[in-house]
C-alpha positions as CSV (number, residue, x, y, z in Angstrom):
1,M,36.5,125.8,173.9
2,N,36.2,124.9,170.2
3,K,32.7,126.3,170.2
4,N,33.7,129.5,171.7
5,P,33.8,132.3,169.0
6,M,36.5,134.0,171.0
7,S,38.9,131.0,170.7
8,K,38.1,130.6,167.0
9,K,39.2,134.1,166.3
10,F,42.6,133.6,167.8
11,R,42.9,130.1,166.3
12,S,42.5,131.5,162.8
13,R,45.3,134.0,163.4
14,M,47.6,131.1,164.6
15,V,46.8,129.1,161.5
16,R,47.7,131.9,159.2
17,S,51.0,132.6,161.0
18,G,51.7,128.8,161.1
19,V,51.2,128.5,157.3
20,L,53.6,131.3,156.6
21,A,56.2,130.0,159.0
22,S,55.9,126.5,157.5
23,A,56.3,127.9,154.0
24,G,59.5,129.7,155.1
25,Y,61.0,126.6,156.6
26,G,60.0,124.6,153.5
27,L,61.8,127.1,151.3
28,L,64.9,126.9,153.6
29,F,65.1,123.1,153.3
30,G,64.2,123.1,149.7
31,A,66.9,125.7,148.8
32,C,69.5,123.6,150.7
33,A,68.5,120.5,148.9
34,E,68.5,122.2,145.5
35,F,72.0,123.6,146.1
36,V,73.4,120.2,147.0
37,A,71.7,118.5,144.0
38,A,72.9,121.2,141.6
39,L,76.4,121.1,143.0
40,T,76.5,117.3,142.7
41,C,75.2,117.3,139.1
42,W,77.7,120.0,138.1
43,L,80.7,118.1,139.6
44,L,79.6,114.8,138.0
45,D,78.8,116.6,134.7
46,V,75.1,115.5,134.7
47,R,73.5,117.7,132.1
48,A,69.9,117.9,133.5
49,V,69.1,121.2,135.1
50,W,65.6,120.1,135.8
51,L,66.9,117.5,138.3
52,P,68.0,119.9,141.1
53,L,64.9,122.1,140.5
54,S,62.7,119.0,141.0
55,V,64.6,118.0,144.1
56,G,64.3,121.4,145.6
57,L,60.6,121.7,145.0
58,G,59.8,118.3,146.3
59,V,61.8,118.8,149.5
60,A,60.2,122.3,150.0
61,L,56.7,120.8,149.8
62,V,57.4,117.9,152.1
63,A,59.3,120.0,154.6
64,G,56.5,122.7,154.7
65,F,53.7,120.2,155.4
66,V,55.8,118.4,158.1
67,T,56.8,121.6,159.8
68,F,53.2,122.9,159.9
69,F,51.7,119.7,161.4
70,V,54.5,119.1,163.8
71,R,55.5,122.6,164.9
72,F,52.8,125.2,164.0
73,R,49.4,123.4,163.9
74,P,47.3,125.1,166.6
75,N,45.4,123.1,169.2
76,D,43.3,124.1,172.2
77,R,46.2,124.2,174.7
78,R,48.4,126.2,172.4
79,V,45.6,128.7,171.7
80,A,45.0,129.0,175.5
81,H,48.6,129.6,176.3
82,R,48.9,132.2,173.6
83,M,45.8,134.0,174.9
84,D,47.1,134.0,178.4
85,S,50.3,135.7,177.1
86,M,48.1,138.9,176.6
87,G,48.1,139.4,180.4
88,L,45.2,137.1,181.3
89,E,47.4,135.3,183.9
90,E,46.4,131.8,182.9
91,R,42.7,132.5,183.1
92,T,42.2,130.9,179.6
93,V,44.0,127.7,180.6
94,T,41.9,127.5,183.8
95,M,38.7,128.0,181.9
96,M,39.6,125.2,179.5
97,E,40.3,122.9,182.4
98,L,36.9,123.8,184.1
99,E,35.0,123.7,180.8
100,K,32.8,120.7,182.0
101,D,32.4,122.0,185.6
102,D,29.1,123.6,186.2
103,S,29.8,124.7,189.8
104,P,29.3,128.4,190.7
105,I,33.0,129.0,191.1
106,A,33.7,127.6,187.6
107,K,31.0,129.8,186.1
108,L,32.4,132.9,187.8
109,Q,35.9,132.0,186.5
110,R,34.6,131.7,182.9
111,E,32.7,135.0,183.2
112,D,35.8,136.7,184.4
113,T,38.0,135.3,181.7
114,V,35.5,136.4,179.0
115,K,35.5,139.9,180.5
116,R,39.3,140.2,180.6
117,V,39.6,138.9,177.0
118,S,37.2,141.5,175.7
119,E,39.3,144.2,177.3
120,V,42.6,143.3,175.5
121,T,43.8,145.9,173.0
122,K,44.8,145.4,169.4
123,E,48.5,145.9,170.3
124,Q,48.3,143.1,172.8
125,I,46.7,140.8,170.2
126,N,49.3,141.7,167.5
127,R,52.1,141.1,170.0
128,S,50.8,137.7,171.2
129,F,49.5,136.6,167.8
130,P,52.0,137.9,165.2
131,L,51.6,137.1,161.5
132,F,55.3,136.2,161.0
133,V,56.8,134.0,163.7
134,I,60.1,133.2,161.9
135,R,63.2,134.4,163.8
136,R,65.6,136.8,162.2
137,G,68.5,134.3,162.2
138,V,66.4,131.7,160.5
139,L,65.2,134.3,157.9
140,A,68.8,135.2,157.2
141,V,69.8,131.6,156.6
142,M,66.8,131.1,154.4
143,I,67.7,134.1,152.2
144,V,71.3,132.9,151.9
145,S,70.2,129.4,151.0
146,L,67.9,130.7,148.3
147,L,70.7,132.8,146.8
148,M,73.1,129.8,146.8
149,A,70.5,127.5,145.2
150,A,69.7,130.0,142.5
151,G,73.4,130.7,141.8
152,M,74.3,127.0,141.6
153,T,71.4,126.2,139.4
154,T,72.4,129.0,137.1
155,V,75.9,127.7,136.9
156,M,74.6,124.2,136.0
157,G,72.4,125.7,133.3
158,L,75.3,127.6,131.8
159,T,77.4,124.5,131.9
160,E,74.7,122.5,130.1
161,A,74.5,125.3,127.5
162,G,78.3,125.1,126.9
163,V,79.1,128.5,128.3
164,I,81.0,127.1,131.3
165,T,83.4,124.2,131.3
166,P,82.5,121.4,133.8
167,P,85.2,120.5,136.4
168,D,87.2,117.4,135.7
169,I,87.3,115.8,139.2
170,L,86.6,112.2,138.2
171,T,89.4,109.7,139.1
172,P,90.6,107.4,136.3
173,E,88.7,104.5,137.9
174,E,85.5,106.5,138.1
175,E,86.0,107.8,134.5
176,R,86.2,104.2,133.2
177,N,82.8,103.6,134.7
178,V,81.4,106.6,132.8
179,Y,83.1,106.1,129.4
180,V,84.4,103.2,127.4
181,N,87.5,103.4,125.3
182,L,88.1,102.4,121.6
183,I,91.8,102.0,120.7
184,Y,92.8,101.2,117.1
185,G,96.4,100.0,116.5
186,V,98.5,98.8,113.5
187,Q,100.6,95.7,112.8
188,G,102.9,96.1,109.8
189,G,103.3,99.0,107.4
190,G,100.1,101.0,107.6
191,D,98.3,103.8,109.5
192,I,94.8,104.6,110.9
193,E,92.9,107.5,109.3
194,G,90.5,109.0,111.9
195,D,90.5,109.1,115.7
196,A,92.6,106.1,116.7
197,E,91.7,106.6,120.4
198,Q,88.1,107.3,121.2
199,S,86.1,107.6,124.4
200,V,82.3,107.2,124.3
201,R,79.5,106.7,126.8
202,P,78.3,103.1,127.1
203,G,75.9,102.2,124.3
204,E,77.0,105.0,122.0
205,D,78.6,104.7,118.6
206,G,82.2,105.4,117.7
207,T,83.4,107.4,114.8
208,Q,84.6,105.9,111.5
209,V,88.3,104.8,111.1
210,V,90.0,103.6,107.9
211,A,93.1,101.3,107.7
212,V,95.5,102.7,105.1
213,A,98.4,100.6,103.8
214,E,101.8,102.1,103.1
215,D,103.7,101.6,99.8
216,G,104.7,98.0,99.4
217,W,102.1,96.8,102.0
218,M,98.5,95.7,101.8
219,F,95.7,95.5,104.3
220,V,94.7,92.0,105.3
221,R,92.1,92.2,108.1
222,W,91.4,93.6,111.6
223,S,92.3,91.5,114.6
224,D,88.6,90.7,115.2
225,G,88.2,89.2,111.8
226,N,86.7,92.1,109.9
227,R,88.1,92.5,106.4
228,D,86.7,95.9,105.6
229,P,89.3,98.6,106.0
230,A,86.7,101.1,106.9
231,R,84.8,100.4,110.1
232,T,82.4,102.1,112.6
233,D,81.9,100.3,115.9
234,R,78.3,100.8,117.1
235,S,76.6,100.4,120.5
236,V,79.9,100.0,122.4
237,T,79.5,98.8,125.9
238,E,83.0,97.9,126.9
239,D,86.6,98.8,126.3
240,M,87.9,97.6,122.9
241,E,91.4,97.4,121.5
242,I,91.5,96.4,117.8
243,T,94.6,96.1,115.5
244,A,94.7,96.5,111.7
245,I,97.0,93.8,110.2
246,F,99.1,94.6,107.1
247,E,101.3,92.3,105.1
248,E,104.1,93.2,102.7
249,V,103.4,92.8,99.0
250,P,105.6,89.8,97.6
251,E,107.4,91.8,94.9
252,D,110.3,89.3,94.6
253,E,107.9,86.5,93.6
254,D,106.5,88.6,90.8
255,K,110.0,89.4,89.5
256,D,110.9,85.7,89.5
257,D,107.8,84.9,87.5
258,N,108.7,87.6,84.9
259,D,112.3,86.3,84.7
260,S,111.1,82.7,84.1
261,K,108.7,83.9,81.4
262,I,111.4,85.8,79.6
263,D,113.9,82.9,79.8
264,G,111.3,80.5,78.4
265,D,110.4,82.8,75.6
266,E,114.1,83.2,74.8
267,E,114.7,79.5,74.6
268,G,111.6,78.7,72.7
269,D,111.0,81.5,70.3
270,Y,114.7,81.9,69.3
271,D,115.1,78.3,68.2
272,K,111.8,78.4,66.4
273,D,112.3,81.6,64.4
274,L,116.1,81.9,64.0
275,S,118.7,79.5,62.6
276,D,121.6,78.7,64.9
277,P,124.8,80.2,63.3
278,N,126.8,77.5,65.0
279,E,125.2,74.9,62.8
280,N,126.9,76.1,59.6
281,D,129.8,74.0,58.4
282,G,131.5,76.7,56.4
283,N,130.7,75.4,52.9
284,G,127.3,75.8,51.4
285,M,125.7,76.4,48.1
286,G,124.1,79.8,47.8
287,G,120.9,80.7,46.4
288,S,120.2,83.4,43.8
289,N,121.2,86.2,46.1
290,G,124.8,86.5,45.0
291,D,128.2,85.4,46.0
292,G,129.5,85.7,49.5
293,G,132.9,86.7,50.4
294,E,135.7,84.7,51.9
295,G,136.7,85.1,55.5
296,D,138.1,83.4,58.5
297,G,136.6,84.3,61.9
298,E,136.1,83.1,65.4
299,G,132.6,81.8,66.3
300,E,130.9,82.0,69.7
301,N,131.5,78.3,70.2
302,G,134.8,77.7,68.4
303,D,137.0,78.6,65.6
304,G,135.9,78.1,62.1
305,S,136.6,79.1,58.5
306,G,134.4,78.8,55.6
307,K,134.0,79.7,52.0
308,G,130.6,80.1,50.6
309,D,128.6,81.5,47.8
310,G,126.3,83.5,50.1
311,G,123.8,80.6,50.6
312,Q,121.4,80.2,53.4
313,Q,123.3,77.4,55.1
314,G,127.0,76.6,55.3
315,D,129.0,73.7,56.6
316,G,131.2,75.6,58.9
317,K,130.8,76.3,62.6
318,G,131.4,80.0,62.4
319,N,128.8,82.7,62.8
320,G,129.9,84.7,59.8
321,R,131.7,87.3,61.8
322,G,135.1,86.7,60.3
323,D,137.5,89.3,59.0
324,G,136.2,88.8,55.5
325,A,132.5,88.9,56.3
326,G,130.5,91.4,54.4
327,G,126.8,91.9,53.5
328,G,125.7,88.3,54.1
329,W,122.1,87.2,54.4
330,S,120.4,84.6,56.6
331,D,116.9,83.3,57.4
332,G,116.9,85.1,60.7
333,N,118.2,88.3,59.1
334,Q,120.7,88.4,61.9
335,I,123.6,90.3,60.4
336,I,123.4,94.0,60.1
337,D,126.2,96.3,58.8
338,G,128.2,93.2,58.2
339,K,129.6,93.0,61.7
340,T,126.8,93.2,64.3
341,D,124.6,90.2,65.3
342,Y,120.9,91.0,66.0
343,R,121.1,88.9,69.2
344,D,123.7,91.2,70.6
345,V,121.4,94.1,70.2
346,Y,118.5,92.2,71.8
347,D,120.7,91.1,74.7
348,I,121.6,94.8,75.4
349,Y,118.0,95.8,75.5
350,Y,117.0,92.8,77.6
351,D,119.7,93.6,80.2
352,M,118.4,97.2,80.3
353,A,114.8,96.0,80.8
354,M,115.7,93.6,83.6
355,E,117.6,96.3,85.4
356,I,114.5,98.5,85.3
357,V,112.4,95.7,86.7
358,R,114.8,94.9,89.5
359,N,114.7,98.6,90.6
360,G,110.9,98.5,90.7
361,G,110.5,100.8,87.7
362,E,108.1,100.5,84.7
363,L,109.3,99.5,81.3
364,P,108.9,102.2,78.6
365,A,106.4,101.3,75.9
366,D,108.8,101.4,73.1
367,L,111.4,99.3,74.9
368,K,108.8,96.7,75.9
369,A,107.5,96.5,72.3
370,F,111.1,96.1,70.9
371,I,111.9,93.2,73.3
372,E,108.6,91.5,72.7
373,K,109.3,91.2,69.0
374,Y,112.1,88.7,69.8
375,Y,111.4,87.3,73.3
376,G,107.7,87.5,73.5
377,S,105.6,89.2,76.2
378,I,107.3,89.9,79.6
C-alpha cells in the first residue's frame, strides 16, 4: 500500500495535520510549564526571566515531538481507516489485508476499491482528512495557558526591573538559608556608625561600619581581635555577631600623677630658691639696705619677737609678720606691701588650679605660667 499513489496522497495530508496538532499540544504543555516556572521564580525572588522562557521552550519542543510520534504519526492502518471513513465501507482495510493475495477475488476487490476512491468528492476528503484536528476544548485551554504564561513572565520581568515588589513568603528558616546576617554590638561607652544589622547573600560583602567611642571612653578592639575601628567584612558565608569593646579612660590616674608632680616641685623648688622664714632667730646684722623696724609677731610655727637692722637673716623664729613689720627685704623677696607673704598668694592660685583640674577643666595659660614660676611645670 505504501507504493500506491492513492495512499501517499492521503498520508501526506495526515502528516500535515499531525504536525499542526503536535505543535498545538506542544504549545499547551510549554505554556503550562512556563507559567509554573515563572510563578515559582517570582515567589522565590529569583531574578532570571530567561529561566521560565527556557523551560517553556524546552517543554514545548519535547512535548511536540512526543505527541507527533505517539499520537499523530500516520501508518498504513491509520491511513486505511481514515480512507474508509469517506464511505468506502472498509474496502481500503480489506484491500490492505489482501495486498499479497493474487486470487481473482482479491484482484476484483482491489479494482473496486480503486474505483470507489476515485469517485469521492473534495468535501468528503476535507471532512475525513481535516487540516486541524485539535478539539475546541483543547484549543481553548491552550489559549488560556498561553495568556497565563505570557502574563506571569511579564510580571516576573517587571519585578526584575524593580517596577513590582516581590512577595515576601519565605519563612524565617528558609530566609536564613538565602541570606546571612551581620550584627555589630557594643560593650562599654561607644556606638556603631553604619548599618549595625546587615543581611547579605552568602559570599557577598557587607558594608563598612565604624566603632566610635563616647567622651571618656576609648576603643580597644573588636571581639574577633581586630583593632581597626573601621571594618568591612568580605565574602561572608555564615551568620556573624561581632562586638566593639570600649574601655573607660583612666582620668583619675592622670590627676594623681599631676598632683604628685606638683607636690614634688613644691618641696624641692621652694627649699632651693627661698629661705625659710622660720629659720630666723630674731636678731641679725643687716646689710647696706637700711634699718628694719621693731615688731613682735606670731610666726607660722610659733611665737617670736626680734629686733633687726633689716639684714637678710635674723636669729628669731618669726616670719616678719609682726605688728611692727614694714618694708622688709629677704632673699626670696617674700614680703610685699609689708604684710602679705608671697607663698600665701601662690597657695591661693595653686588651690584654684587644682580645683579646675579636678573638675576636668583646662588651666588658663596665664594661671599656669604664674604657678610654674614657683612650683615648676604641672
